[in-house]
N, C-alpha and C positions, 0 to 999 in steps of 0.2 A: 259600431254597430249593431241597429234592430233589432228588439228580439220581438217574437210573432210568437202568438201565445189566439186557440182556437175554441171556444164553446160553442159547446152542442147541447140546447136543452130541446125535450121533446116532451108535446102536450097532447093531448090523444079524446076527439072530438066525442058528444055522445048527444045522445037523442034530446033537446029542447028549441023552444019557440026562441031564447035568445041566439041570436045569431051572432052573438060579437061575445060570444060565451070562455071561449077560447085567447079572444086579448083579455080580457077582465084576466080573467088569471092565471096568466102568463106573468099582466102589466111588474105583481108587484117581486116576484125573481130575476124577472130580466134586471130590476133595479138592484136589485141586493148585488148582485155581480156585476153590476155598470161599478156604482161603489166599493166591494173589494176588489176589480182592478185597477179602479181610481188609485186608490190607498198605496198599490205594490209598483204606483207611478206608468200602470195603462193609460192612451185614450182607444176609444173604441175606433173603427176607422172604418168599418164596411157590417154588413149586415146581408142575410139571407135566408131564406123559405125555402121550405116540400114541403109537398106531403105524400104520405105512404099507404096508403089504407084508410083507416081512421085517427094516423099517428098525424101531428105538423110538426116537423122540426125545424129549431130557427139557430140559424148558427151567428154566433159572435165573434168580430176578428177583431184584434184588439194588436195595437205595436207598442211598444217601449223604444224610443232610445237611450243608446248606456251614453 
């Protein structure tokens, strides 16, 4: 039976001329999460993102086949 986990990461927008500042700021943390779950035997199966106010929510969906 598969096991599933969801990881939610939140990043806040700031006033800057760099339109990709959230992508740049989140890249390292997302890679760390991918590595962490891979060590536990999970694989990334889906992603999603949404925004609310000044926050961007990134959802990482992991699956592990037992």
